[in-house]
C-alpha positions as CSV (number, residue, x, y, z in Angstrom):
1,M,138.5,169.0,212.0
2,T,137.0,167.0,209.1
3,A,138.2,163.5,208.6
4,F,138.7,162.1,205.1
5,T,138.8,158.7,203.4
6,F,141.7,157.6,201.2
7,A,139.5,158.0,198.2
8,Q,138.7,161.6,199.1
9,K,142.4,162.4,199.6
10,A,143.5,160.7,196.4
11,I,140.8,162.3,194.2
12,A,141.4,165.7,195.8
13,R,145.1,165.4,195.0
14,A,144.4,164.4,191.4
15,A,141.9,167.2,191.0
16,G,144.2,169.8,192.4
17,L,141.6,170.7,195.2
18,P,142.1,171.1,198.9
19,Q,139.3,168.6,199.6
20,V,136.4,166.9,197.9
21,D,133.1,165.7,199.3
22,I,131.8,162.1,199.0
23,G,129.3,161.8,196.2
24,T,130.4,164.9,194.3
25,V,131.7,164.7,190.7
26,V,135.1,166.3,190.0
27,E,137.5,166.5,187.2
28,V,140.8,164.8,187.7
29,E,144.1,164.4,185.9
30,P,145.3,160.8,186.3
31,D,149.0,160.2,186.9
32,R,148.8,157.3,184.6
33,A,146.4,156.1,181.9
34,L,146.6,152.4,181.1
35,S,145.4,150.4,178.1
36,H,146.3,147.2,176.3
37,D,145.3,145.4,173.1
38,N,142.1,147.4,173.3
39,S,144.1,150.5,172.4
40,A,143.3,149.8,168.8
41,A,139.6,150.4,169.5
42,I,140.4,153.4,171.7
43,M,142.4,154.9,168.8
44,R,139.3,154.9,166.6
45,I,137.3,156.7,169.2
46,F,140.2,159.1,169.8
47,A,140.2,159.9,166.1
48,D,136.5,160.7,166.3
49,T,137.1,163.3,168.9
50,G,139.1,165.4,166.4
51,A,142.2,165.4,168.5
52,K,145.5,164.9,166.5
53,R,147.9,164.5,169.4
54,V,147.7,162.7,172.8
55,R,147.6,165.4,175.5
56,Y,150.1,163.8,177.8
57,P,151.9,160.9,176.0
58,E,154.3,160.5,179.0
59,R,151.4,159.5,181.2
60,L,150.2,156.7,178.9
61,A,151.2,153.1,179.3
62,I,150.2,150.6,176.7
63,T,150.8,146.8,177.0
64,L,150.2,144.1,174.5
65,D,149.0,141.3,176.7
66,H,145.5,140.1,176.1
67,A,146.1,138.3,172.8
68,A,149.9,137.8,172.9
69,P,151.1,136.5,170.5
70,P,148.2,137.4,168.3
71,P,146.0,134.3,167.5
72,T,144.3,135.8,164.5
73,T,145.0,138.2,161.6
74,R,142.6,140.7,163.2
75,H,144.6,140.6,166.5
76,A,147.8,141.0,164.6
77,Q,146.4,144.0,162.7
78,N,145.4,145.6,165.9
79,H,148.9,145.2,167.3
80,A,150.4,146.7,164.1
81,E,148.1,149.7,164.4
82,I,149.0,150.2,168.0
83,R,152.7,150.1,167.4
84,R,152.3,152.7,164.6
85,F,150.3,154.9,166.9
86,V,152.8,154.6,169.7
87,R,155.6,155.7,167.4
88,E,153.6,158.6,166.0
89,Q,152.5,159.9,169.4
90,G,155.9,159.4,171.2
91,I,154.5,157.1,173.8
92,R,157.5,155.7,175.6
93,H,155.8,153.5,178.1
94,F,155.0,150.8,175.6
95,F,155.4,147.1,176.4
96,E,155.6,144.5,173.6
97,I,154.3,141.0,173.4
98,G,155.9,138.8,176.1
99,R,156.7,141.6,178.6
100,G,153.6,140.5,180.6
101,I,150.2,141.5,181.9
102,C,149.6,145.3,182.2
103,H,149.0,145.4,186.0
104,Q,152.0,143.3,186.8
105,V,154.3,145.2,184.4
106,L,153.3,148.6,185.6
107,S,153.9,147.5,189.1
108,E,157.3,146.0,188.3
109,E,158.3,149.2,186.4
110,A,157.2,151.3,189.4
111,L,155.2,153.4,186.9
112,V,152.5,153.9,189.5
113,L,153.4,154.9,193.1
114,P,151.5,155.2,196.4
115,G,148.9,158.0,196.5
116,Q,148.8,158.4,192.8
117,L,145.6,157.9,190.6
118,I,145.6,155.5,187.7
119,L,142.7,155.0,185.3
120,G,142.8,152.0,183.1
121,A,140.8,150.6,180.2
122,D,140.8,147.3,182.1
123,S,138.4,146.3,184.8
124,H,141.1,145.0,187.1
125,T,142.8,148.4,187.5
126,P,141.8,148.4,191.2
127,H,144.9,146.1,191.3
128,F,147.0,149.1,192.1
129,G,145.4,149.4,195.5
130,W,148.0,146.9,196.7
131,M,150.5,149.8,197.0
132,G,148.0,152.4,198.2
133,A,147.3,153.9,194.8
134,F,143.8,154.8,193.5
135,G,143.2,152.5,190.6
136,A,139.9,152.4,188.7
137,G,138.7,150.9,185.5
138,V,137.1,153.1,182.8
139,G,135.5,152.4,179.4
140,R,137.1,152.9,176.0
141,S,135.3,156.2,175.3
142,E,136.5,157.5,178.7
143,M,140.1,156.5,177.9
144,A,139.9,158.2,174.5
145,A,138.8,161.4,176.4
146,I,141.8,161.0,178.7
147,W,144.1,160.7,175.7
148,A,142.7,163.8,174.1
149,T,142.4,166.1,177.2
150,G,144.4,164.4,180.0
151,R,141.4,164.7,182.2
152,L,138.2,162.8,183.2
153,W,135.2,163.3,185.5
154,L,135.0,161.0,188.6
155,R,132.4,160.7,191.3
156,V,134.0,160.5,194.8
157,P,132.9,157.0,196.0
158,E,131.7,156.0,199.5
159,T,134.0,153.9,201.5
160,L,133.6,150.4,202.9
161,S,136.2,149.5,205.6
162,I,137.4,145.9,206.0
163,E,139.6,145.3,209.0
164,L,142.0,142.4,208.8
165,R,142.9,140.7,212.0
166,G,145.5,138.0,212.7
167,S,147.4,136.2,209.9
168,L,146.6,133.6,207.3
169,P,147.1,130.0,208.4
170,E,149.5,127.7,206.5
171,G,147.9,126.6,203.3
172,V,145.5,129.5,203.2
173,T,146.2,132.3,200.7
174,A,145.2,135.8,199.7
175,K,143.1,134.2,197.0
176,D,141.1,132.5,199.7
177,L,140.7,135.8,201.6
178,A,139.4,137.4,198.4
179,L,137.0,134.5,197.8
180,H,135.9,134.7,201.4
181,I,134.9,138.4,201.0
182,L,133.1,137.6,197.7
183,G,131.2,134.7,199.3
184,R,130.4,136.6,202.4
185,F,129.1,139.8,200.9
186,G,128.3,138.9,197.3
187,A,129.8,140.0,194.0
188,D,127.8,143.3,194.1
189,G,128.7,144.0,197.8
190,G,131.3,146.6,196.9
191,T,129.6,148.2,193.9
192,Y,131.2,151.7,193.2
193,L,132.7,151.7,196.7
194,S,136.2,152.4,197.7
195,V,137.1,149.3,199.7
196,E,139.8,150.3,202.2
197,F,141.5,147.6,204.1
198,A,142.9,148.2,207.6
199,G,144.1,146.4,210.7
200,E,147.3,144.6,211.7
201,G,146.4,141.8,209.4
202,V,147.5,143.9,206.4
203,A,151.1,144.0,207.6
204,S,151.1,140.2,207.7
205,L,150.5,140.0,203.9
206,D,153.5,140.1,201.5
207,V,153.5,142.2,198.4
208,A,152.2,139.4,196.1
209,Q,149.3,138.6,198.5
210,R,148.3,142.3,198.5
211,M,148.3,142.3,194.7
212,T,146.0,139.3,194.6
213,L,143.6,140.8,197.2
214,A,143.4,144.2,195.5
215,N,143.1,142.6,192.1
216,M,140.2,140.3,193.0
217,M,138.2,143.3,194.5
218,A,137.3,144.0,190.9
219,E,135.0,141.0,191.2
220,F,133.5,142.7,194.3
221,G,132.3,145.5,192.0
222,V,134.5,148.2,193.6
223,K,135.5,151.5,192.2
224,N,138.9,151.1,193.8
225,A,140.6,149.1,196.5
226,Y,143.2,150.3,199.0
227,L,145.7,148.7,201.3
228,P,147.9,151.1,203.4
229,P,151.4,151.1,202.1
230,D,154.2,150.2,204.6
231,E,157.9,149.5,204.5
232,K,157.4,146.2,202.5
233,V,155.7,148.2,199.8
234,F,158.1,151.1,199.8
235,H,161.1,148.9,199.6
236,W,159.7,146.7,196.8
237,L,158.8,149.8,194.7
238,A,162.0,151.7,195.5
239,V,164.3,148.9,194.1
240,R,162.3,148.9,190.9
241,Y,162.0,152.7,190.7
242,A,165.8,153.0,191.1
243,R,166.4,150.4,188.4
244,R,164.1,152.2,185.9
245,T,165.2,155.8,186.5
246,G,168.8,155.3,187.5
247,V,168.5,157.3,190.7
248,G,170.2,156.2,194.0
249,P,168.4,154.1,196.6
250,E,167.7,157.0,199.0
251,E,166.2,159.2,196.3
252,A,164.2,156.3,195.0
253,L,162.8,155.6,198.4
254,A,161.9,159.3,198.9
255,Q,160.1,159.4,195.6
256,V,158.1,156.3,196.4
257,Q,157.1,157.5,199.8
258,K,156.4,161.2,199.1
259,D,152.8,161.0,198.0
260,A,151.6,158.1,200.1
261,L,148.1,158.7,201.6
262,Y,146.3,157.2,204.6
263,P,142.7,157.6,205.6
264,D,141.8,159.4,208.8
265,A,140.6,157.2,211.6
266,A,137.3,159.0,211.9
267,A,136.7,159.2,208.1
268,P,133.0,158.4,207.2
269,V,132.3,154.8,205.9
270,V,129.1,153.1,204.9
271,A,130.1,150.0,206.9
272,R,132.9,148.4,208.8
273,H,133.6,144.7,208.6
274,V,136.1,142.5,210.3
275,V,137.8,139.4,208.8
276,V,139.8,137.2,211.1
277,L,142.5,135.8,208.9
278,D,143.3,132.9,211.3
279,E,139.8,131.5,210.9
280,L,139.9,131.2,207.1
281,E,140.2,128.0,205.1
282,P,140.9,127.0,201.5
283,L,138.0,128.0,199.3
284,V,136.8,127.5,195.8
285,A,134.5,129.6,193.6
286,C,132.2,127.3,191.7
287,P,130.5,127.9,188.3
288,H,129.4,130.3,187.2
289,R,130.0,133.2,189.6
290,P,133.1,134.3,191.6
291,D,130.9,134.7,194.6
292,H,129.6,131.1,194.4
293,V,132.1,130.2,197.1
294,L,132.3,126.9,199.0
295,P,135.0,125.3,201.2
296,L,137.5,123.2,199.3
297,S,136.3,120.2,201.3
298,A,132.8,120.6,199.9
299,V,133.9,120.3,196.3
300,S,136.9,118.0,196.7
301,G,136.7,115.1,194.2
302,R,135.0,117.0,191.4
303,E,136.5,115.8,188.1
304,V,138.5,118.3,186.1
305,H,139.8,118.2,182.6
306,Q,142.2,121.1,182.5
307,A,144.1,123.3,185.0
308,F,145.4,126.8,184.6
309,I,147.9,128.8,186.7
310,G,148.4,132.5,185.8
311,T,146.6,135.8,185.2
312,C,147.0,139.2,186.9
313,T,145.6,137.6,190.0
314,N,147.9,134.6,190.5
315,G,150.7,134.6,188.0
316,R,153.5,135.9,190.2
317,L,156.7,134.2,191.3
318,E,155.2,133.3,194.7
319,D,152.2,131.7,193.0
320,L,154.5,129.6,190.7
321,A,156.6,128.7,193.8
322,A,153.5,127.4,195.6
323,A,152.4,125.3,192.6
324,A,155.9,123.9,192.0
325,A,156.2,122.9,195.7
326,V,153.1,120.8,195.2
327,L,154.5,119.1,192.1
328,R,157.9,118.4,193.7
329,R,158.0,115.6,196.2
330,T,160.1,115.8,199.4
331,D,162.6,113.3,197.9
332,G,163.2,115.6,195.0
333,S,161.3,113.7,192.4
334,T,158.4,115.3,190.4
335,R,154.8,114.4,190.5
336,H,153.2,114.0,187.0
337,I,150.0,115.6,186.0
338,T,147.1,113.6,184.7
339,V,145.2,116.4,183.0
340,P,146.7,119.3,181.0
341,L,148.2,122.0,183.1
342,I,148.8,125.4,181.5
343,V,151.2,127.7,183.4
344,I,151.6,131.3,182.2
345,P,153.8,133.7,184.2
346,A,152.4,137.2,184.7
347,S,155.5,138.8,183.2
348,R,158.9,138.1,181.6
349,T,160.5,139.1,184.9
350,V,158.5,136.4,186.7
351,L,159.4,133.9,184.0
352,Q,163.1,134.7,184.3
353,E,163.0,134.4,188.1
354,A,161.0,131.1,187.9
355,V,163.6,129.7,185.5
356,A,166.4,130.7,187.9
357,A,164.6,129.2,190.9
358,G,164.0,125.9,189.1
359,Y,160.2,126.2,189.1
360,V,160.0,126.0,185.3
361,Q,162.0,122.8,185.3
362,T,159.6,121.3,187.8
363,F,156.6,122.3,185.6
364,L,158.2,120.8,182.5
365,E,159.1,117.6,184.3
366,A,155.6,117.3,185.5
367,G,154.3,117.6,182.0
368,A,152.9,121.1,182.1
369,V,152.7,123.6,179.2
370,L,154.2,127.0,179.5
371,G,152.8,130.0,177.7
372,T,154.0,133.5,176.7
373,P,153.8,135.9,179.7
374,G,150.4,137.6,179.3
375,C,146.7,137.0,180.0
376,G,146.6,133.6,178.2
377,P,143.2,131.8,178.3
378,C,141.7,134.1,181.0
379,M,139.5,135.9,178.4
380,G,139.0,132.9,176.1
381,N,141.0,134.6,173.3
382,H,143.3,131.7,172.6
383,F,145.7,129.1,174.1
384,G,143.8,126.9,176.5
385,I,140.1,127.2,175.5
386,P,138.2,124.2,177.0
387,A,136.0,121.9,175.0
388,P,132.2,121.8,175.6
389,G,131.4,119.9,178.7
390,E,135.0,120.2,180.2
391,V,135.7,121.4,183.7
392,V,138.6,123.8,184.3
393,I,140.2,124.6,187.7
394,S,142.0,128.0,187.4
395,T,143.8,130.7,189.4
396,A,142.0,133.4,187.4
397,N,139.6,136.0,188.7
398,R,136.5,135.2,186.8
399,N,134.4,132.1,186.0
400,Y,131.4,133.5,184.3
401,R,129.8,131.2,181.7
402,G,131.9,131.4,178.5
403,R,134.7,133.4,180.2
404,M,137.4,131.1,178.9
405,G,135.8,130.9,175.5
406,T,133.3,128.1,175.8
407,R,129.9,128.6,177.3
408,E,129.3,124.9,177.7
409,S,132.3,124.5,180.0
410,E,132.7,125.1,183.8
411,V,135.4,127.0,185.6
412,Y,136.3,126.7,189.2
413,L,138.6,129.3,190.9
414,S,141.1,128.5,193.6
415,S,144.7,129.0,194.7
416,P,147.8,127.9,192.8
417,A,148.6,125.0,195.1
418,V,145.1,123.6,194.8
419,V,145.2,123.9,191.0
420,A,148.5,122.1,190.9
421,A,147.3,119.3,193.2
422,S,144.1,119.0,191.1
423,A,146.2,118.7,187.9
424,V,148.0,115.7,189.4
425,T,144.9,113.8,190.5
426,G,142.4,115.0,187.8
427,R,140.0,116.1,190.4
428,I,139.7,119.0,192.8
429,T,142.2,118.2,195.5
430,H,143.6,119.7,198.6
431,P,147.5,119.7,198.4
432,A,147.7,117.9,201.7
433,E,146.0,114.9,200.2
434,L,149.1,114.3,198.0
435,E,151.4,114.4,201.0
436,A,149.1,111.9,202.8
437,G,149.2,109.6,199.8
């Protein structure tokens, strides 16, 4: 009996085929097609195809998040054109400025489910591997083709297996796990591979941690990432699916579970690696590569001029909670920042929950600045662009030269707690240092 990888099973399902071979190119119908502010550019390519109507408008999801609110007239014009297109084409899964980052929003809306295939005009679409979905980024021309035909060619990728053992120590996060993988294997170590995580260590990760891990695999060069869905994932999604659709909890759970896919134990892989979670430590990605990874202790004390907490990698409630815990002393008082700290929740839902939990109050008391839920300064579009020569410590996923808008600046990547502690001291700092002081 032939054994298949997750990628083979997911692509075969989307192609309507009984099975597909690794390395072959097949035509698939994605369950969901994602785009954001770049929809304006995709619209122009779509028009050039000669198509007048989107083939499957119910499968599209468009989110205004990358330049939200628009910082320039051009951005505002793009948004206006997208809104008009959405109305004309009857695209109901449209999310306005302030709803949040596309990957977070589609997860919260349960618009993608385990086993499904989502193609997105955004490189971080492997994010949806957190739930056991096949998520891959495509270009604008490819997305225009999906709009016009509902289909796209995909090559079935080889699989790299990473077994997770144990559990993360206190103070070590999924961001550190992702940085460990990048530092160990290099930013091109997963190029066009399906990176499929396995082992009992997966079960030790909560939903937010799984999102961070799958999201950061885009920096590993992967075609898609995959974590096997379990009861944590099914319950998280079922609650949100029921809320969106109005079905009962049992039906929601059944819908969430019905297409879940798992690789066969003997499925072919190009390599198998093991990561012992208990052995990991806090890490930092240094300029100007996400795989230029060093222990936090090796860069501790480096001066910073700005700190940023947010993005599709680390803008969730759990991330804000970790940062707020650093800023709040045990006696209830608040530590004050010494350099600007920008906090941008990944979605309106996260912001609402952070307000209810008191985290926003803590950030404001500390002197932080809150931004509209969205991507914020991650791309260097607006809101938080550093000055030449400045150093930023960020929870984002990329630190390439000029990524935040200024080529002459430096960006370090780390976990939310480390970013918060560094904002207090004005230098890269382990959170435990504040407690000791």
